[in-house]
C-alpha positions as CSV (number, residue, x, y, z in Angstrom):
1,M,4.6,-0.8,-21.3
2,P,7.9,0.9,-22.3
3,V,9.5,2.6,-19.4
4,P,12.4,5.0,-19.4
5,A,15.6,3.5,-18.0
6,D,16.8,6.5,-16.2
7,I,14.0,7.1,-13.7
8,P,15.4,8.2,-10.2
9,E,15.1,5.5,-7.6
10,V,13.3,7.9,-5.2
11,V,10.5,8.1,-7.8
12,I,10.2,4.3,-8.0
13,D,10.1,4.2,-4.2
14,R,7.1,6.6,-4.2
15,L,5.0,4.6,-6.8
16,P,3.9,1.9,-4.4
17,I,2.8,4.6,-2.0
18,Y,0.6,6.2,-4.7
19,Y,-0.7,2.7,-5.7
20,R,-1.7,1.8,-2.1
21,W,-3.5,5.1,-1.5
22,L,-5.3,5.1,-4.9
23,S,-6.3,1.4,-4.4
24,R,-8.0,2.5,-1.1
25,M,-9.8,5.3,-2.9
26,D,-10.9,2.8,-5.6
27,D,-12.3,0.5,-2.9
28,E,-14.2,3.4,-1.5
29,G,-15.8,4.1,-4.9
30,R,-14.0,7.3,-5.7
31,S,-13.9,8.1,-9.4
32,T,-11.4,11.0,-9.6
33,V,-8.7,12.5,-7.6
34,S,-6.6,15.7,-8.0
35,S,-2.8,15.9,-7.5
36,Q,-3.5,18.4,-4.8
37,E,-5.7,15.9,-2.8
38,L,-3.3,13.1,-3.4
39,G,-0.4,15.3,-2.3
40,D,-2.1,16.4,0.8
41,A,-2.8,12.8,1.8
42,L,0.7,11.6,1.2
43,G,2.8,14.6,2.2
44,V,4.1,15.2,-1.3
45,T,3.7,18.3,-3.4
46,P,1.2,18.2,-6.2
47,A,4.0,19.2,-8.6
48,Q,6.1,16.3,-7.5
49,I,3.2,13.9,-8.0
50,R,2.6,15.2,-11.5
51,K,6.4,15.0,-12.3
52,D,6.6,11.4,-11.0
53,L,3.7,10.2,-13.1
54,A,4.9,12.1,-16.2
55,Y,7.8,9.7,-16.4
56,F,5.3,7.1,-17.5
57,G,2.9,9.0,-19.6
58,R,-0.1,11.4,-19.4
59,F,-2.8,10.2,-17.1
60,G,-4.8,13.3,-16.1
61,K,-6.5,16.3,-17.5
62,Q,-6.0,19.9,-16.5
63,G,-8.8,20.8,-14.2
64,S,-10.4,17.4,-13.9
65,G,-7.7,15.4,-12.1
66,Y,-7.0,11.7,-12.5
67,S,-9.3,8.8,-13.1
68,V,-8.7,6.6,-10.0
69,V,-9.6,3.4,-11.8
70,R,-7.3,4.1,-14.7
71,L,-4.4,5.3,-12.5
72,V,-4.6,2.2,-10.3
73,E,-4.5,0.0,-13.4
74,E,-1.6,1.9,-14.9
75,L,0.4,1.7,-11.7
76,R,-0.3,-2.0,-11.5
77,L,1.3,-2.4,-14.9
78,I,4.2,-0.1,-14.1
79,L,5.0,-2.0,-10.9
80,G,4.5,-5.4,-12.5
81,L,1.6,-6.3,-10.2
82,N,-0.4,-7.7,-13.0
83,R,1.4,-11.1,-12.6
84,R,2.4,-13.4,-9.8
85,W,5.9,-13.3,-8.3
86,R,7.6,-16.3,-6.6
87,M,9.6,-15.7,-3.5
88,V,11.8,-17.8,-1.2
89,L,12.7,-17.1,2.4
90,V,16.0,-18.1,4.0
91,G,16.1,-18.0,7.8
92,V,13.2,-19.1,10.0
93,G,14.1,-17.5,13.3
94,R,11.6,-15.2,15.0
95,L,11.9,-12.6,12.1
96,G,11.7,-15.3,9.4
97,R,8.6,-16.9,11.0
98,A,6.9,-13.5,11.2
99,I,7.6,-12.9,7.5
100,A,6.5,-16.4,6.5
101,S,3.2,-16.0,8.4
102,Y,2.4,-12.5,7.0
103,Q,-0.9,-12.7,5.1
104,G,-0.5,-9.6,3.0
105,F,1.9,-10.9,0.3
106,G,-0.6,-13.1,-1.6
107,P,-3.3,-10.5,-2.3
108,D,-0.7,-8.2,-4.0
109,G,0.7,-10.9,-6.2
110,F,3.7,-12.3,-4.1
111,D,3.7,-16.0,-3.5
112,L,6.1,-17.5,-0.9
113,V,7.0,-20.9,-2.4
114,G,9.9,-22.0,-0.3
115,V,11.5,-21.6,3.1
116,Y,15.0,-22.6,4.1
117,D,17.2,-22.8,7.1
118,A,20.5,-24.4,8.3
119,G,19.3,-25.5,11.7
120,A,18.7,-29.2,12.1
121,E,15.9,-28.5,14.6
122,E,14.1,-26.3,12.0
123,I,14.5,-28.5,8.9
124,G,11.4,-30.6,8.2
125,G,9.2,-28.4,10.4
126,E,6.4,-26.3,9.1
127,V,6.4,-22.5,8.8
128,G,3.7,-20.5,7.1
129,G,2.2,-23.6,5.7
130,L,5.5,-24.6,4.0
131,I,8.0,-27.3,5.0
132,V,11.4,-25.9,6.0
133,Q,14.1,-27.2,3.6
134,D,17.8,-27.5,4.2
135,V,19.6,-24.4,2.9
136,R,22.2,-26.6,1.3
137,E,19.5,-27.7,-1.1
138,L,18.6,-24.1,-2.1
139,E,20.4,-23.9,-5.4
140,T,19.3,-27.4,-6.6
141,S,15.7,-26.6,-5.6
142,L,15.6,-23.2,-7.3
143,R,17.1,-24.6,-10.5
144,G,14.1,-26.9,-10.7
145,E,11.5,-24.4,-9.6
146,P,12.9,-20.9,-10.0
147,A,11.9,-17.9,-7.9
148,E,12.3,-14.2,-8.8
149,I,12.7,-12.8,-5.2
150,G,14.7,-13.9,-2.2
151,I,14.2,-12.7,1.3
152,V,17.2,-13.1,3.6
153,A,16.6,-13.2,7.4
154,V,19.7,-14.8,8.7
155,P,22.4,-13.6,11.1
156,A,24.9,-11.1,9.5
157,E,27.8,-13.6,9.4
158,F,25.8,-15.9,7.0
159,A,24.2,-13.3,4.8
160,Q,26.8,-13.0,2.1
161,E,27.0,-16.8,1.7
162,V,23.2,-17.1,1.4
163,I,23.0,-14.2,-1.0
164,D,25.7,-15.8,-3.2
165,S,23.7,-19.0,-3.3
166,L,20.5,-17.1,-4.3
167,V,22.3,-15.3,-7.1
168,R,23.8,-18.6,-8.4
169,A,20.3,-20.0,-8.4
170,G,19.1,-17.2,-10.6
171,V,17.4,-15.0,-8.1
172,R,17.7,-11.4,-9.3
173,S,15.9,-9.4,-6.6
174,I,16.8,-9.8,-2.9
175,L,15.4,-8.3,0.3
176,N,18.1,-8.4,2.9
177,Y,17.2,-8.1,6.6
178,A,20.7,-9.0,7.8
179,P,22.4,-5.9,9.4
180,I,25.3,-6.0,7.0
181,T,26.3,-4.5,3.6
182,V,26.7,-7.3,1.0
183,Q,28.0,-7.5,-2.5
184,V,26.0,-8.6,-5.5
185,P,26.9,-8.7,-9.2
186,R,25.6,-6.3,-11.8
187,G,22.0,-7.1,-12.7
188,V,21.0,-8.2,-9.2
189,R,18.9,-5.7,-7.2
190,I,19.2,-5.8,-3.4
191,R,17.3,-3.8,-0.9
192,R,18.5,-3.7,2.7
193,I,15.9,-3.3,5.5
194,D,17.5,-2.4,8.9
195,P,15.0,-1.2,11.5
196,L,17.9,-0.1,13.8
197,L,19.2,2.3,11.3
198,S,15.8,3.9,11.0
199,L,15.5,4.1,14.8
200,Q,18.9,5.8,15.0
201,S,17.8,8.3,12.4
202,M,14.7,9.0,14.4
203,T,16.7,9.5,17.6
204,Y,18.9,12.0,15.8
205,H,15.8,14.2,15.1
206,L,14.4,13.6,18.6
207,S,17.6,14.7,20.3
208,H,18.1,17.7,18.1
209,D,14.5,18.8,18.5
210,A,14.9,18.6,22.3
211,A,18.2,20.6,22.1
212,S,16.4,23.3,20.0
213,R,13.6,23.5,22.5
214,D,16.1,23.8,25.4
215,T,17.9,26.6,23.6
216,A,14.7,28.5,22.7
217,E,13.1,28.3,26.1
218,P,15.5,30.6,28.0
219,A,15.1,33.2,25.2
220,A,11.3,33.0,25.6
221,V,11.6,33.4,29.4
222,R,13.8,36.5,28.9
223,A,11.3,38.0,26.4
224,S,8.4,37.6,28.9
225,A,10.4,39.0,31.9
């Protein structure tokens, strides 16, 4: 399916959310859905949903909404979920083990095919049904059996080195859990996941909401006096 090259990243980030919700509707036997209903469920305006989907074609009819089955299939194609994707994980500490044990990847087309670590106590053990390999063998292994996606769950001081190895081995999409900004060459996509940053954003809102309530309360008391 031809796709425009200049689609905003924020639009691409919303597509999996649409896909997940519509897949749930499909499982429930729903045949159609309006942009209003979809927007109400996801906290997005109906106009934004229509605009997002319009980047990829015309999928609905005025007054009759969208076919759930068709839209699910179109989003599968747009997101590349009509094929299997091979992933490798580097780092089998507590976070890495949790990722390797997650059962939700396979049903959506993501196959974890290799796990790597640098610790002598980890190498040769089993995690998520896979034998942990020496990270020093990463590039050699991936040249023989390539993977499209790398997941990095190592301490910050090792992240850049690991990501460089993944790039040299041909991996072009990387999910980075290490709390550090890393450099990748053009053509490699990297997504950083840092729960602490999200928590700090949340505490910003919590503290400012509390300050707003404290400011508003004396005014309310004066008005009732």
